[in-house]
C-alpha positions as CSV (number, residue, x, y, z in Angstrom):
1,X,56.6,133.9,45.1
2,X,56.3,131.3,42.3
3,X,53.2,132.0,40.1
4,X,51.4,129.9,37.5
5,X,50.4,131.6,34.3
6,X,48.4,130.7,31.3
7,X,48.0,132.6,28.0
8,X,45.5,131.6,25.4
9,X,44.1,133.1,22.2
10,X,40.4,132.5,21.9
11,X,37.5,133.1,19.5
12,X,34.4,135.0,20.4
13,X,32.5,131.7,20.6
14,X,35.0,130.2,23.0
15,X,37.3,128.1,20.9
16,X,41.1,128.1,21.3
17,X,41.6,125.7,18.3
18,X,39.6,124.9,15.2
19,X,38.4,121.5,14.1
20,X,40.5,118.7,12.6
21,X,43.8,119.4,14.3
22,X,46.7,117.5,12.7
23,X,50.0,117.9,10.8
24,X,48.3,120.0,8.1
25,X,46.4,122.1,10.6
26,X,48.3,122.3,13.9
27,X,45.7,124.8,15.3
28,X,42.8,123.2,13.6
29,X,41.1,124.6,10.5
30,X,41.0,128.4,10.7
31,X,42.7,128.3,14.2
32,X,45.5,130.4,12.9
33,X,43.0,133.3,12.6
34,X,43.2,133.7,16.4
35,X,47.0,134.4,16.3
36,X,47.5,137.2,13.8
37,X,48.2,139.6,16.6
38,X,51.6,137.9,17.3
39,X,52.6,136.2,14.1
40,X,53.3,139.2,11.8
41,X,50.0,140.8,10.9
42,X,50.9,144.3,9.8
43,X,47.9,145.7,11.7
44,X,49.5,144.7,15.0
45,X,49.9,147.6,17.5
46,X,51.8,148.3,20.6
47,X,49.0,146.6,22.6
48,X,49.7,143.4,20.7
49,X,53.5,143.8,21.3
50,X,52.9,144.2,25.0
51,X,50.7,141.1,25.1
52,X,53.4,139.3,23.1
53,X,55.9,140.2,25.9
54,X,53.5,138.7,28.4
55,X,53.3,135.5,26.4
56,X,57.1,135.2,25.9
57,X,58.4,136.1,29.3
58,X,60.7,133.4,30.6
59,X,59.2,130.8,33.0
60,X,60.9,128.1,35.1
61,X,58.9,125.2,33.6
62,X,55.9,124.5,31.4
63,X,53.0,122.0,31.3
64,X,51.3,121.1,28.0
65,X,49.0,118.5,26.6
66,X,50.0,115.9,24.1
67,X,47.8,117.5,21.4
68,X,49.8,120.7,21.7
69,X,53.1,118.8,21.6
70,X,52.2,117.2,18.2
71,X,49.7,115.5,16.0
72,X,50.6,111.9,16.8
73,X,47.9,110.0,18.8
74,X,48.2,106.6,20.6
75,X,51.6,104.9,21.0
76,X,54.8,106.7,20.0
77,X,55.2,104.8,16.8
78,X,56.5,107.8,14.7
79,X,59.4,110.1,15.1
80,X,58.3,113.4,16.6
81,X,60.0,116.0,18.8
82,X,57.6,118.9,18.6
83,X,56.5,121.6,16.1
84,X,59.3,124.1,17.0
85,X,62.4,122.7,15.3
86,X,65.7,121.9,17.1
87,X,65.5,124.9,19.5
88,X,61.9,125.3,20.9
89,X,61.0,128.6,22.5
90,X,60.7,127.3,26.0
91,X,64.4,127.1,27.2
92,X,63.2,125.2,30.3
93,X,61.7,121.8,31.3
94,X,58.4,121.0,29.6
95,X,56.1,118.4,31.1
96,X,53.8,116.8,28.4
97,X,50.6,115.0,29.5
98,X,50.2,111.7,27.7
99,X,48.8,108.2,28.2
100,X,51.9,106.6,26.6
101,X,55.3,106.6,28.3
102,X,58.3,107.9,26.4
103,X,61.9,108.8,27.4
104,X,62.6,112.6,27.8
105,X,63.8,114.5,24.7
106,X,66.5,117.0,25.2
107,X,66.6,119.9,22.7
108,X,68.8,122.8,22.0
109,X,68.6,125.9,24.1
110,X,67.8,124.2,27.4
111,X,64.4,122.7,26.6
112,X,63.7,119.1,27.7
113,X,60.4,117.5,27.1
114,X,59.3,115.1,29.8
115,X,56.4,112.8,29.3
116,X,54.0,112.3,32.2
117,X,51.5,109.5,32.3
118,X,50.1,110.1,35.8
119,X,47.8,113.0,35.0
120,X,47.8,116.8,35.4
121,X,48.5,116.9,39.2
122,X,51.7,114.9,38.8
123,X,52.9,116.9,35.8
124,X,52.1,120.2,37.7
125,X,53.9,119.0,40.8
126,X,57.0,118.1,38.7
127,X,56.9,121.5,37.0
128,X,56.7,123.4,40.2
129,X,59.7,121.5,41.5
130,X,61.7,122.0,38.3
131,X,60.8,125.7,38.2
132,X,62.6,126.4,41.5
133,X,60.5,129.5,42.2
134,X,60.7,130.9,38.7
135,X,57.1,130.3,37.8
136,X,55.2,127.7,35.8
137,X,53.2,128.3,32.6
138,X,50.3,126.2,31.5
139,X,51.1,126.2,27.8
140,X,47.9,124.6,26.5
141,X,46.0,123.2,24.8
142,X,42.4,123.5,25.9
143,X,42.1,120.3,27.9
144,X,45.3,121.0,29.9
145,X,44.2,124.6,30.6
146,X,40.7,123.3,31.7
147,X,42.4,120.9,34.1
148,X,44.6,123.7,35.5
149,X,41.6,126.0,36.0
150,X,39.6,123.2,37.7
151,X,42.6,122.5,40.0
152,X,42.8,126.2,41.0
153,X,46.4,126.2,39.8
154,X,46.4,129.4,37.6
155,X,47.2,132.7,39.3
156,X,47.2,134.8,36.1
157,X,45.2,134.0,32.9
158,X,45.6,136.1,29.8
159,X,43.0,135.7,27.0
160,X,43.5,137.2,23.6
161,X,40.0,137.5,22.3
162,X,40.0,137.6,18.5
163,X,37.0,139.0,16.6
164,X,36.5,135.6,15.0
165,X,33.7,132.9,15.1
166,X,35.1,129.4,14.5
167,X,31.9,127.5,15.2
168,X,33.7,124.3,16.0
169,X,36.9,123.0,17.5
170,X,38.3,122.9,21.1
171,X,36.5,125.0,23.6
172,X,38.4,126.4,26.6
173,X,35.7,126.6,29.2
174,X,33.6,123.5,28.7
175,X,33.5,121.6,32.0
176,X,35.2,124.4,34.0
177,X,33.3,124.6,37.2
178,X,34.4,127.9,38.7
179,X,36.2,131.0,37.6
180,X,37.8,132.7,40.5
181,X,39.7,135.3,38.6
182,X,39.0,139.0,37.9
183,X,40.2,141.3,35.1
184,X,43.0,143.6,36.0
185,X,44.2,144.9,32.6
186,X,42.6,145.2,29.1
187,X,44.5,146.2,26.0
188,X,42.8,146.7,22.6
189,X,43.9,146.4,19.0
190,X,42.1,145.9,15.6
191,X,43.2,142.2,15.9
192,X,42.5,141.2,19.5
193,X,41.3,142.3,22.9
194,X,43.9,141.2,25.4
195,X,42.4,140.6,28.9
196,X,44.7,139.8,31.8
197,X,43.0,138.1,34.8
198,X,44.4,137.5,38.3
199,X,43.2,135.2,41.0
200,X,41.2,137.3,43.4
201,X,43.2,136.1,46.4
202,X,46.5,136.9,44.5
203,X,45.5,140.2,43.0
């Protein structure tokens, strides 16, 4: 069965990105503090490596918001093809939510970015079709994950809860109306507590 996953690092006060996201601060100011568990902190443990395997498992397609794709806002009046260089880590179709139409961008390694102007439901439907049963991942950021949660689209949600207080930025759960998921696995490290939730009907 095709499943939809989402994997987000989050602060103790509920932020998945810090304030003032842009070219100089892709994750917002101090947002990088949420991600030490999988970006080379020497304190990382086997728990972190297990969670990293959850994060990096191949999926058939991805959905992400424009803020995650890059720092450009408004019309596509600047050259930009993502943060990840010529070969992004997705190796599958990626459907980017935007209010401004753009032709698809084909990258090395099998990633093609498609830009969807009709909203989350349309992007998710296209991702499901493109995935061909291999699963869809909601790659973020906060707004896209909230829309997926409110749509009941996520079967498995992993939160990497870092012992950090950001105080400002992008909250994950603001405006989320229900949370029909339950914890099924918890892993601990000095850097993060990894909590894997499953939809109750899918557990």
